[in-house]
VEXSE-999954 format. One line per 4 residues: number of its first residue (from 1); their letters; for each residue x, y, z of N, C-alpha, C. Coordinates in steps of 0.02 Angstrom, whole numbers. Layout:
BEGIN
NUM = a = X:Y:Z:X:Y:Z:X:Y:Z; ...
***
This chain:
BEGIN
1 = mlsl = 39:-58:0:-1:1:1:40:60:-1; 26:108:-42:67:173:-44:55:212:18; 106:244:42:103:283:105:157:332:109; 152:381:152:203:427:167:257:392:205
5 = srka = 319:422:205:371:392:246:356:401:322; 388:365:363:381:369:436:398:444:459; 450:472:425:464:544:448:408:590:427; 380:583:366:331:626:343:266:620:385
9 = agia = 252:559:413:194:552:453:196:589:518; 255:610:537:262:644:598:272:716:598; 273:746:538:282:817:533:219:860:539; 223:918:554:167:965:558:180:1032:532
13 = qsei = 139:1062:504:146:1135:475:171:1182:529; 217:1222:513:244:1274:564:183:1318:584; 182:1330:650:131:1377:677:139:1449:648; 200:1468:632:212:1529:604:174:1537:540
17 = rims = 184:1483:497:146:1489:425:72:1480:437; 53:1437:485:-19:1432:498:-50:1498:512; -20:1532:561:-45:1598:577:-46:1650:522; 4:1644:480:4:1688:421:-53:1677:374
21 = vecd = -71:1612:363:-127:1596:323:-193:1620:357; -198:1611:420:-257:1636:458:-264:1710:455; -205:1743:458:-205:1817:452:-230:1838:382; -204:1806:331:-227:1825:265:-305:1815:257
25 = rvqg = -327:1761:292:-400:1743:282:-442:1798:310; -423:1832:360:-463:1884:390:-436:1954:371; -388:1954:330:-356:2018:305:-332:2057:363; -296:2027:406:-268:2058:466:-197:2085:454
29 = inla = -167:2112:506:-97:2131:501:-49:2077:530; -3:2052:492:37:1997:508:97:2020:551; 93:2009:617:150:2015:661:172:1946:681; 155:1896:640:173:1826:659:241:1812:625
33 = qgic = 238:1808:557:297:1788:520:350:1840:511; 413:1821:519:472:1869:512:482:1886:439; 431:1917:408:439:1925:333:487:1986:318; 492:2034:364:537:2090:354:521:2131:291
37 = dtel = 466:2167:294:441:2199:233:462:2271:223; 515:2288:263:545:2358:251:587:2358:188; 606:2418:167:639:2426:100:710:2399:98; 728:2368:45:799:2341:39:845:2398:19
41 = pepv = 907:2395:38:955:2452:21:968:2457:-54; 972:2517:-77:982:2527:-152:1042:2491:-179; 1103:2494:-148:1157:2454:-177:1145:2380:-183; 1105:2353:-142:1089:2280:-148:1041:2271:-206
45 = lrga = 991:2307:-213:948:2307:-267:984:2316:-332; 1025:2367:-338:1059:2382:-401:1108:2328:-417; 1145:2300:-367:1190:2251:-381:1161:2186:-412; 1099:2171:-388:1065:2109:-410:1039:2123:-485
49 = vdai = 1014:2184:-498:990:2198:-565:1043:2200:-613; 1102:2231:-593:1161:2232:-641:1185:2164:-655; 1181:2120:-603:1204:2051:-615:1160:2015:-665; 1095:2023:-660:1045:1993:-705:1061:2018:-774
53 = rsrq = 1068:2086:-784:1078:2115:-852:1146:2090:-878; 1195:2078:-836:1260:2055:-865:1270:1980:-867; 1207:1949:-864:1201:1877:-874:1234:1833:-821; 1235:1856:-761:1257:1819:-702:1206:1773:-674
57 = nsyt = 1180:1730:-719:1119:1692:-700:1129:1618:-699; 1192:1594:-701:1204:1523:-706:1226:1496:-639; 1234:1429:-634:1260:1401:-571:1323:1431:-549; 1338:1437:-484:1398:1461:-460:1439:1401:-436
61 = rldg = 1501:1412:-416:1539:1362:-379:1497:1338:-319; 1509:1279:-294:1466:1258:-240:1474:1292:-178; 1527:1326:-167:1540:1368:-112:1524:1443:-122; 1496:1462:-182:1475:1530:-191:1525:1568:-236
65 = vtil = 1503:1626:-261:1549:1665:-300:1604:1694:-266; 1664:1699:-298:1725:1718:-261:1722:1787:-227; 1694:1839:-262:1691:1903:-237:1646:1904:-174; 1595:1862:-165:1553:1863:-110:1590:1831:-54
69 = rrai = 1622:1776:-64:1662:1741:-12:1717:1788:18; 1748:1826:-27:1799:1873:-8:1768:1928:39; 1710:1950:18:1674:2006:52:1651:1981:125; 1629:1914:125:1605:1885:190:1670:1880:232
73 = srkm = 1726:1861:208:1787:1855:243:1802:1922:277; 1803:1978:236:1816:2040:265:1769:2060:322; 1705:2049:308:1652:2064:360:1664:2022:425; 1680:1958:419:1691:1919:473:1749:1940:514
77 = reyn = 1801:1966:481:1860:1988:514:1846:2056:552; 1809:2102:517:1804:2172:541:1746:2169:597; 1694:2137:586:1634:2137:629:1634:2086:681; 1647:2025:660:1640:1962:702:1707:1944:736
81 = hvea = 1763:1976:712:1831:1963:742:1847:1889:732; 1829:1862:674:1842:1796:657:1876:1792:591; 1935:1756:588:1974:1752:526:1947:1691:489; 1930:1699:423:1904:1644:382:1934:1650:312
85 = dpeg = 1961:1595:289:1992:1593:223:1936:1586:173; 1931:1638:125:1873:1630:76:1882:1575:29; 1945:1544:27:1952:1484:-18:1945:1418:15; 1919:1415:73:1914:1348:104:1869:1346:169
89 = eivv = 1854:1406:192:1817:1403:256:1753:1445:258; 1730:1458:197:1663:1498:187:1621:1458:135; 1559:1444:149:1513:1416:102:1454:1457:99; 1440:1485:39:1375:1529:28:1323:1477:19
93 = tags = 1266:1489:48:1206:1438:50:1144:1474:31; 1094:1433:15:1028:1456:-2:990:1477:64; 1014:1533:97:987:1557:161:1022:1522:216; 1015:1553:275:1046:1523:335:1013:1453:354
97 = taaf = 950:1442:337:919:1380:351:953:1324:316; 974:1335:248:1011:1285:211:1081:1275:246; 1107:1326:268:1176:1322:299:1170:1276:362; 1112:1286:399:1105:1247:462:1092:1172:439
101 = ysac = 1050:1158:391:1036:1093:371:1099:1053:345; 1138:1092:301:1198:1058:273:1249:1047:331; 1256:1091:376:1301:1081:433:1281:1019:470; 1215:1014:484:1191:956:525:1204:892:483
105 = mall = 1189:893:420:1205:831:381:1279:813:381; 1323:866:381:1396:848:378:1423:827:448; 1395:846:499:1423:840:566:1388:794:614; 1326:783:606:1287:744:653:1268:676:626
109 = npgd = 1263:626:674:1237:563:659:1174:545:687; 1132:500:664:1069:481:696:1085:459:768; 1044:483:815:1047:469:883:1093:517:923; 1130:561:887:1170:610:922:1124:659:960
113 = eviv = 1149:678:1019:1106:728:1058:1137:798:1048; 1091:845:1039:1109:915:1024:1075:957:1075; 1113:1000:1113:1080:1042:1165:1054:1106:1131; 988:1119:1143:949:1173:1115:923:1216:1171
117 = fepy = 939:1280:1169:909:1326:1220:838:1345:1193; 793:1340:1244:724:1356:1231:698:1415:1273; 655:1461:1246:623:1453:1181:667:1449:1123; 654:1405:1076:698:1393:1021:664:1411:956
121 = ygyh = 704:1411:903:680:1423:833:659:1357:808; 598:1352:782:569:1288:762:605:1249:710; 635:1285:665:667:1255:607:736:1218:632; 765:1245:686:823:1213:713:804:1141:738
125 = vntl = 748:1141:780:727:1078:812:702:1028:759; 664:1053:711:633:1009:664:682:979:614; 736:1019:601:790:993:559:826:934:597; 842:944:664:871:887:702:828:829:700
129 = rald = 760:840:708:719:780:712:717:743:641; 716:781:589:713:753:520:777:710:508; 830:728:541:891:692:533:903:638:590; 850:627:627:852:577:679:902:593:733
133 = cvpv = 915:655:745:955:676:805:906:689:861; 936:701:920:892:707:979:902:772:1010; 856:820:1003:860:880:1041:856:875:1117; 901:906:1154:899:904:1225:885:980:1242
137 = yltm = 834:991:1276:810:1061:1289:836:1091:1354; 861:1148:1353:882:1187:1410:838:1250:1414; 796:1253:1460:746:1308:1463:778:1371:1491; 768:1427:1459:785:1493:1487:722:1524:1516
141 = hppe = 734:1569:1562:682:1598:1599:679:1676:1590; 615:1701:1578:606:1773:1571:611:1813:1635; 618:1879:1629:615:1920:1568:683:1922:1533; 739:1908:1566:805:1913:1536:823:1847:1501
145 = wifs = 785:1797:1506:799:1731:1476:863:1705:1496; 869:1691:1565:929:1667:1593:925:1591:1596; 984:1556:1583:988:1483:1588:1028:1466:1649; 1017:1405:1676:1058:1374:1729:1116:1347:1704
149 = rehl = 1174:1368:1730:1240:1337:1710:1243:1263:1733; 1219:1255:1797:1217:1186:1822:1177:1139:1777; 1119:1163:1756:1074:1120:1713:1109:1109:1645; 1146:1157:1617:1181:1149:1556:1237:1093:1565
153 = erai = 1276:1094:1616:1324:1047:1629:1293:979:1635; 1239:971:1669:1205:910:1678:1174:878:1616; 1158:925:1569:1123:902:1503:1178:868:1459; 1242:879:1472:1289:847:1427:1299:771:1448
157 = takt = 1297:729:1400:1305:657:1405:1356:630:1360; 1371:568:1359:1415:537:1311:1388:541:1241; 1325:553:1236:1294:554:1167:1291:628:1137; 1306:675:1180:1306:746:1157:1359:759:1105
161 = ravi = 1336:789:1053:1379:804:996:1389:877:983; 1338:917:1001:1341:989:982:1293:1030:1032; 1305:1092:1026:1266:1143:1059:1243:1195:1005; 1180:1212:1006:1155:1263:962:1144:1329:1000
165 = insp = 1172:1383:975:1165:1448:1001:1130:1490:948; 1081:1530:968:1048:1580:923:1049:1649:957; 1095:1690:938:1103:1757:971:1121:1812:916; 1081:1864:916:1018:1876:951:965:1822:933
169 = anps = 922:1807:980:881:1748:971:811:1761:946; 787:1715:909:715:1709:891:694:1653:930; 641:1660:973:591:1714:972:604:1762:1031; 653:1750:1077:656:1787:1138:686:1850:1136
173 = gkvf = 729:1864:1086:769:1928:1082:827:1927:1130; 845:1870:1158:902:1866:1205:965:1871:1163; 1013:1913:1192:1081:1917:1167:1126:1887:1219; 1160:1831:1202:1205:1798:1249:1262:1840:1264
177 = sree = 1275:1848:1330:1332:1890:1351:1398:1855:1339; 1452:1897:1343:1515:1868:1338:1530:1817:1389; 1509:1828:1453:1517:1782:1508:1481:1717:1495; 1422:1719:1470:1380:1659:1456:1415:1619:1401
181 = lefi = 1438:1655:1348:1472:1619:1293:1537:1588:1311; 1568:1621:1354:1635:1592:1379:1625:1532:1421; 1570:1530:1458:1554:1469:1498:1534:1413:1448; 1493:1426:1401:1477:1377:1348:1538:1348:1310
185 = aela = 1583:1402:1295:1644:1380:1257:1687:1332:1300; 1693:1347:1365:1736:1305:1406:1704:1235:1413; 1639:1226:1415:1607:1160:1412:1617:1125:1348; 1610:1165:1293:1618:1133:1228:1690:1106:1217
189 = irnd = 1739:1147:1240:1809:1120:1232:1824:1061:1278; 1795:1065:1340:1808:1013:1383:1778:945:1362; 1718:950:1332:1678:889:1313:1687:879:1238; 1730:917:1204:1743:903:1130:1678:905:1091
193 = lfvi = 1641:963:1098:1580:973:1060:1585:1024:1008; 1541:1011:954:1534:1068:906:1487:1121:934; 1500:1182:916:1448:1241:930:1425:1264:860; 1357:1257:850:1328:1285:792:1291:1348:813
197 = tdei = 1313:1404:783:1286:1468:807:1253:1505:750; 1187:1519:759:1147:1554:713:1149:1626:731; 1179:1671:687:1190:1739:700:1156:1786:649; 1099:1762:623:1061:1797:569:1037:1867:592
201 = yeyf = 1030:1877:658:1004:1946:684:1062:1985:713; 1122:1973:694:1182:2003:724:1183:2080:731; 1151:2112:680:1151:2185:684:1090:2216:719; 1044:2174:740:985:2200:777:998:2199:847
205 = lyde = 1028:2252:874:1049:2257:946:1025:2319:975; 1003:2314:1039:970:2368:1070:1000:2379:1142; 998:2439:1168:1016:2456:1236:1088:2434:1249; 1132:2451:1208:1202:2443:1212:1222:2372:1218
209 = nehi = 1183:2320:1197:1204:2250:1197:1253:2241:1141; 1296:2196:1151:1354:2182:1104:1345:2113:1075; 1354:2106:1007:1353:2040:977:1426:2012:983; 1431:1951:1007:1491:1918:1011:1483:1850:976
213 = spas = 1528:1836:928:1529:1771:891:1570:1723:931; 1535:1663:948:1574:1615:986:1641:1595:952; 1644:1596:888:1707:1575:854:1766:1622:867; 1748:1684:891:1802:1731:908:1837:1717:975
217 = lpgm = 1806:1677:1016:1834:1660:1083:1891:1613:1077; 1938:1615:1123:1997:1569:1117:1978:1496:1115; 2008:1462:1073:2001:1392:1058:1936:1370:1028; 1893:1414:1004:1829:1400:977:1825:1397:902
221 = aert = 1874:1423:868:1868:1429:794:1863:1363:761; 1902:1313:788:1903:1247:754:1838:1210:764; 1798:1223:816:1737:1183:831:1674:1220:820; 1679:1284:797:1618:1327:787:1598:1330:713
225 = itis = 1536:1316:703:1505:1332:636:1461:1395:641; 1486:1446:610:1449:1510:614:1405:1516:555; 1341:1526:571:1289:1530:516:1257:1597:519; 1252:1628:463:1218:1696:457:1195:1705:385
229 = gfsk = 1173:1763:369:1146:1779:301:1125:1850:295; 1087:1864:245:1068:1933:225:995:1948:224; 953:1896:236:885:1904:235:855:1956:275; 882:1962:341:855:2007:385:884:2076:381
233 = tysi = 952:2074:375:990:2139:378:969:2181:315; 962:2150:258:944:2189:195:874:2180:177; 830:2151:215:760:2144:203:749:2111:137; 780:2051:127:776:2011:69:761:1937:84
237 = tgwr = 709:1928:126:697:1853:149:684:1808:94; 658:1830:37:642:1788:-18:703:1774:-65; 759:1807:-50:814:1798:-99:853:1733:-83; 857:1715:-19:887:1655:3:963:1654:-10
241 = vgya = 999:1698:25:1069:1697:24:1099:1700:93; 1130:1648:110:1162:1643:181:1230:1620:172; 1260:1595:231:1328:1566:227:1344:1531:291; 1393:1485:287:1422:1451:344:1497:1466:345
245 = vcda = 1522:1478:404:1595:1494:411:1624:1445:460; 1677:1407:446:1701:1354:491:1767:1333:466; 1799:1292:505:1867:1262:489:1857:1222:421; 1910:1221:383:1908:1190:319:1888:1117:326
249 = rwah = 1907:1080:380:1892:1013:389:1815:1002:385; 1776:1050:401:1703:1042:404:1673:1071:341; 1698:1125:316:1672:1163:264:1663:1122:198; 1710:1079:182:1706:1040:123:1643:998:122
253 = sigy = 1633:966:175:1574:919:177:1508:959:180; 1509:1015:216:1449:1059:217:1434:1081:148; 1484:1102:108:1475:1119:39:1446:1067:-1; 1473:1005:10:1447:944:-29:1373:938:-15
257 = fhdl = 1350:936:44:1279:924:60:1237:982:38; 1265:1044:40:1223:1099:13:1215:1090:-62; 1268:1071:-101:1260:1061:-169:1212:1006:-185; 1212:955:-145:1169:900:-156:1096:916:-154
261 = ayic = 1083:960:-104:1009:981:-92:988:1044:-126; 1035:1091:-136:1015:1158:-160:1052:1182:-224; 1107:1146:-240:1151:1165:-294:1190:1231:-278; 1154:1286:-275:1183:1348:-251:1132:1402:-237
265 = apsp = 1155:1451:-202:1117:1509:-192:1103:1548:-258; 1052:1584:-264:1035:1619:-329:1093:1663:-351; 1122:1651:-406:1184:1687:-428:1176:1763:-431; 1127:1793:-462:1120:1866:-463:1112:1898:-391
269 = fqhg = 1079:1859:-347:1067:1883:-281:1133:1881:-240; 1175:1834:-255:1243:1836:-224:1281:1899:-243; 1277:1916:-305:1307:1983:-329:1273:2044:-292; 1206:2035:-281:1177:2095:-249:1199:2104:-178
273 = vtag = 1206:2049:-141:1225:2058:-70:1300:2077:-65; 1337:2055:-121:1410:2079:-120:1413:2149:-128; 1372:2181:-166:1372:2253:-174:1354:2286:-110; 1302:2257:-72:1286:2287:-4:1347:2284:42
277 = lgel = 1383:2228:47:1442:2221:89:1494:2270:69; 1503:2285:6:1552:2332:-18:1535:2404:-12; 1471:2420:-21:1453:2489:-22:1427:2518:38; 1390:2479:78:1355:2504:138:1408:2514:194
281 = tpdf = 1402:2574:226:1451:2597:275:1422:2572:344; 1469:2576:398:1445:2557:464:1386:2596:485; 1378:2657:464:1318:2695:478:1254:2663:461; 1253:2625:408:1194:2587:385:1168:2543:443
285 = yrdl = 1217:2503:469:1201:2454:516:1186:2485:583; 1212:2540:603:1200:2577:664:1124:2605:656; 1115:2636:594:1048:2663:584:993:2609:583; 1009:2547:558:963:2491:561:943:2476:636
289 = atey = 990:2475:679:975:2458:746:934:2510:781; 950:2570:764:909:2632:791:838:2629:765; 827:2613:696:762:2611:671:723:2555:707; 751:2497:717:716:2441:745:703:2446:817
293 = rakr = 750:2489:849:735:2496:921:676:2541:933; 661:2590:887:601:2626:888:540:2583:878; 548:2536:832:489:2490:820:476:2447:881; 530:2422:908:522:2381:970:487:2423:1023
297 = dllc = 512:2484:1034:483:2519:1089:408:2540:1081; 389:2548:1014:317:2560:1001:279:2499:1021; 300:2441:995:261:2379:1005:260:2360:1078; 315:2361:1112:316:2339:1184:280:2388:1226
301 = ttle = 288:2450:1214:245:2496:1251:171:2486:1246; 149:2472:1183:80:2459:1170:58:2396:1207; 98:2344:1202:81:2279:1236:75:2290:1312; 122:2327:1342:117:2343:1411:48:2381:1431
305 = qigl = 31:2428:1389:-29:2470:1400:-90:2424:1399; -93:2375:1357:-151:2336:1356:-149:2272:1401; -98:2268:1439:-97:2213:1490:-66:2148:1470; -30:2150:1408:5:2089:1387:80:2101:1397
309 = apsw = 104:2091:1455:173:2109:1475:224:2079:1432; 266:2120:1398:318:2091:1355:383:2084:1390; 422:2033:1367:494:2029:1392:531:2070:1338; 554:2131:1357:584:2176:1308:647:2147:1277
313 = pqgs = 650:2140:1211:704:2099:1180:768:2143:1182; 822:2110:1189:888:2140:1190:914:2148:1117; 888:2108:1068:907:2102:1001:854:2068:960; 868:2056:897:825:2026:847:765:2074:839
317 = yyvl = 710:2049:806:655:2089:798:585:2056:815; 594:2016:870:532:1983:897:529:1999:973; 467:1992:998:454:1999:1066:404:1946:1093; 417:1914:1147:372:1870:1177:332:1907:1233
321 = adas = 270:1899:1233:225:1936:1278:185:1888:1317; 169:1904:1378:128:1861:1425:54:1878:1407; 21:1828:1377:-45:1834:1353:-95:1801:1400; -72:1787:1463:-120:1755:1511:-187:1787:1523
325 = plpg = -189:1859:1513:-255:1889:1522:-304:1869:1464; -282:1844:1407:-327:1827:1355:-362:1759:1367; -423:1754:1344:-457:1690:1354:-425:1636:1315; -431:1573:1337:-408:1515:1304:-362:1476:1351
329 = tssk = -359:1408:1340:-317:1365:1381:-247:1350:1346; -244:1370:1288:-179:1362:1253:-160:1427:1219; -98:1432:1202:-74:1490:1167:-105:1498:1097; -118:1444:1067:-152:1443:1000:-222:1476:1008
333 = ekam = -258:1459:1061:-326:1487:1069:-318:1563:1083; -266:1580:1119:-260:1651:1138:-238:1691:1076; -195:1661:1031:-180:1694:970:-236:1702:924; -276:1652:920:-335:1653:875:-385:1707:903
337 = hllg = -391:1710:967:-438:1762:996:-411:1834:978; -346:1845:986:-317:1906:971:-330:1924:895; -318:1875:855:-325:1887:784:-400:1904:766; -446:1872:798:-519:1884:787:-542:1947:813
341 = qagv = -514:1968:870:-537:2030:903:-503:2095:877; -440:2088:866:-398:2148:844:-374:2144:770; -379:2089:740:-354:2081:672:-277:2085:670; -243:2063:721:-172:2060:726:-150:1990:738
345 = asvp = -103:1966:694:-81:1896:698:-17:1893:742; -13:1841:782:46:1827:824:59:1754:816; 112:1730:853:128:1655:847:117:1626:915; 83:1573:925:76:1538:992:141:1524:1019
349 = geaf = 148:1535:1084:211:1525:1117:233:1450:1119; 183:1405:1117:200:1336:1121:240:1312:1061; 243:1350:1009:281:1334:949:360:1337:964; 376:1367:1022:449:1376:1036:467:1341:1096
353 = fseg = 428:1293:1122:448:1256:1182:431:1183:1173; 474:1140:1199:458:1066:1209:398:1055:1252; 393:1092:1305:338:1094:1350:333:1166:1374; 275:1193:1380:266:1263:1408:250:1309:1350
357 = grsl = 253:1374:1367:233:1427:1321:160:1437:1310; 121:1408:1352:49:1411:1345:18:1479:1355; 53:1522:1390:30:1591:1402:69:1644:1366; 109:1624:1313:150:1668:1281:129:1675:1206
361 = lrfc = 141:1736:1178:130:1749:1109:190:1783:1081; 211:1768:1021:268:1802:991:244:1852:936; 267:1911:941:255:1967:892:319:1986:857; 311:2002:793:371:2022:750:358:2095:736
365 = fakt = 408:2138:745:400:2207:730:445:2227:669; 462:2182:627:498:2198:565:447:2216:511; 415:2272:522:356:2296:476:373:2368:461; 338:2389:404:340:2460:391:310:2498:448
369 = dsdl = 332:2558:455:309:2601:512:230:2606:509; 200:2614:446:127:2625:440:93:2561:464; 118:2499:440:82:2439:465:94:2428:540; 151:2441:567:158:2430:639:116:2478:680
373 = qeac = 114:2540:658:70:2587:693:-2:2567:692; -25:2543:636:-92:2521:628:-106:2459:672; -57:2414:673:-64:2357:716:-71:2378:790; -31:2427:810:-31:2452:880:-95:2489:899
377 = rrls = -123:2523:843:-184:2556:856:-238:2506:865; -241:2452:830:-287:2401:839:-286:2367:908; -223:2352:925:-208:2324:992:-231:2371:1048; -221:2434:1040:-238:2482:1091:-313:2490:1100
381 = rmqv = -351:2478:1049:-422:2478:1054:-454:2419:1095; -411:2370:1108:-432:2310:1152:-431:2331:1227; -482:2307:1259:-477:2309:1331:-470:2240:1358; -404:2222:1365:-387:2152:1379:-417:2128:1449
385 = aai = -416:2171:1494:-442:2155:1565:-513:2138:1562; -551:2172:1512:-619:2161:1509:-644:2103:1464; -597:2071:1432:-612:2020:1382:-637:1954:1418
***
């Protein structure tokens, strides 16, 4: 009898995408999905258009075009304080998600345990599950999303292969401190673990928080796979251009598995982001953080005013809010109630926890000012305490 595979039978549609569909159905404002619908920078747009017109539309090398790898190398040295050889330690990928998948394929075996900080990004966990790896959850606690060092040490077993870090984090907005990262690094070195670090939100920093790449810490370059991309920084989530940076011993196999699944990132878009890296000044990135801090402040202030207390994010462009005043026994019911009453979509908090999150909702503020302001007006009209 024809049937789906055992893996396919266990998968479920992402709550993020489900809520986006529900939002479209009622023509609401989508603060659920991290679509990032602000304007892309002119050099990035122009670079892609010029590449298309000059017929840069074919397959690239499996590790990406040379000029982009060199630009990433410069950026990693200047911003992340990580040295990376563009000829053997950088793989351009079809978005950071493809970088993560390819790294997991190259480095993990079925049954390997991987420590995941929760609230987590669902694609990390579901990729591990798809590869028959075992996520081991370490719960962080609001409002600063602190984790227990003792619990982290106890979570490491003989089967532990890697630790995943997402900083600044989706969905919590946590920025891991230097002290926290040094502790994780010491454990990784002592237990001979890989550290896979997703740094896609590295420029979205607020309140003088500092982004620190784990690979920049002593002894960590050889065991760290740094994953990032351009979707968020340049507002090009549909372009799918990301990268992995790591020791050459791992990069070759990561490139192989990426080639097997994706062939390459879109060629003209690789040229577009190269132009961005070359032409945009440090002021662009500082202004980006300033712009998004204002968006954060507007949304978090609104949530506070209506009684949905937010954990103010240190970075990224998401906020988790306490939705316990809303009716419903699950975060999905609370999210659907909010969508029905205010026409504003959020993501149920349970999407980011192995257990828990029932009273949390995630909101995304990577929206145009007009859309975000309208969403806040709609939320402000709600009388949460009276619902």
